[in-house]
C-alpha positions in Angstrom: 0.0 0.0 0.0 1.4 3.4 -0.9 1.7 6.1 1.7 -0.8 8.9 1.2 0.3 12.1 -0.3 -0.3 13.9 3.0 0.0 12.9 6.6 2.8 12.0 8.9 1.6 8.8 10.5 -0.6 6.9 12.9 -0.7 7.3 16.7 -2.2 4.3 18.5 -3.2 5.1 22.1 -4.3 2.2 24.4 -5.6 2.5 27.9 -5.9 -0.8 29.6 -8.1 -1.4 32.6 -8.2 -4.5 34.8 -4.7 -5.6 33.8 -2.8 -8.3 35.5 -0.9 -6.5 38.2 1.9 -8.9 38.2 2.6 -8.3 34.5 2.4 -4.5 35.1 5.3 -4.7 37.6 7.4 -7.2 35.7 10.3 -5.1 34.4 11.6 -8.0 32.4 8.3 -8.5 30.6 8.0 -4.8 29.7 11.6 -4.7 28.5 11.1 -7.8 26.4 7.9 -6.3 24.9 9.6 -3.1 24.0 12.7 -4.9 22.7 10.8 -7.4 20.5 7.6 -5.7 19.4 9.1 -3.3 16.9 10.3 -6.2 14.8 6.9 -7.8 15.0 5.3 -4.8 13.4 8.1 -4.3 10.9 9.6 -1.2 12.6 13.3 -0.4 13.1 14.5 -0.2 16.6 17.3 2.3 16.9 18.2 1.9 20.5 17.7 -0.5 23.3 14.5 0.0 25.4 14.6 1.9 28.7 12.4 0.9 31.5 12.3 2.8 34.8 10.5 2.3 38.1 8.6 5.4 39.4 7.7 5.9 43.0 4.8 8.4 43.3 4.1 10.8 46.1 1.1 8.6 46.9 2.2 4.9 47.4 -0.5 3.6 45.0 0.9 5.7 42.1 4.1 3.8 41.7 4.7 2.0 38.4 7.0 1.3 35.5 7.5 3.5 32.5 9.4 2.4 29.4 10.1 3.5 25.9 11.9 2.5 22.8 12.8 4.8 19.9 12.2 3.4 16.5 13.3 4.9 13.2 9.6 5.5 12.5 9.0 7.3 15.9 8.5 5.6 19.3 6.6 3.1 21.5 6.0 4.1 25.2 4.1 2.7 28.1 3.3 3.5 31.7 2.0 1.1 34.2 0.1 1.5 37.5 0.1 -2.0 39.1 -1.9 -0.9 42.2 -4.7 0.4 39.9 -4.4 -2.4 37.3 -4.0 0.2 34.6 -1.7 0.7 31.7 -1.3 3.4 29.0 0.6 2.6 25.9 1.3 4.6 22.7 2.7 3.6 19.4 3.5 6.5 17.1 4.8 5.7 13.6 5.2 7.4 10.3 4.9 3.9 8.8 1.5 2.2 8.6 0.8 -0.7 10.9 -2.3 -2.7 11.8 -3.6 -0.8 14.8 -6.3 -3.4 15.6 -3.8 -6.2 15.6 -1.5 -4.2 17.8 -4.3 -3.5 20.3 -5.2 -7.1 20.4 -1.6 -8.1 21.0 -1.2 -5.6 23.8 -4.4 -6.9 25.4 -3.0 -10.4 25.4 0.5 -9.6 26.6 -0.8 -7.6 29.6 -4.0 -9.6 30.3 -6.1 -6.5 29.9 -9.8 -7.0 30.7 -11.0 -3.7 29.1 -9.4 -1.6 26.3 -9.9 2.0 25.4 -8.4 2.5 22.0 -7.8 5.7 20.1 -6.1 6.1 16.7 -5.1 9.5 15.4 -3.7 10.4 12.0 -0.9 12.7 13.0 0.3 15.6 10.8 -2.6 15.5 8.4 -1.1 18.4 6.4 2.4 17.1 6.4 3.4 16.8 2.7 5.2 13.5 1.9 6.3 14.6 -1.5 8.6 17.5 -2.0 7.0 18.6 -5.3 3.6 18.8 -3.6 5.1 20.8 -0.7 6.6 23.3 -3.1 3.3 23.7 -5.0 1.5 24.3 -1.7 4.0 27.0 -0.7 3.7 28.7 -4.1 -0.1 28.7 -3.8 -0.1 30.0 -0.3 2.2 32.9 -1.3 0.0 33.6 -4.3 -3.1 33.9 -2.1 -1.3 36.2 0.3 -0.6 38.6 -2.6 -4.2 38.8 -3.6 
């Protein structure tokens, strides 16, 4: 499938409720997910993942946060084991199957309920230099009128 003439990419946002608390606090599982998932969706990992433990001001706000940079953008996640909650984002300038990704995330973290949003980022981002030049010329012409 050819990339559309305009638009930067997809941004998948997943909120997971009723997650398996043990999985949300498993730093190895989260590292493994961030390390392996880019390959599974045909993305290019450009650095190893980073996963950190966060201790909130309120004891129940602790959790793990992790991210991996990919050539196409990034994958990030934040867990709240005491609240059985996870937020995860995949932002990519390369198309990927967002429904399949959400289903995989649901399985990995044993999520009972998903809230999924997909945005098309940079809708006016021109992917073709010739088209960008045409738009600039047209914009300048309109300003002169």
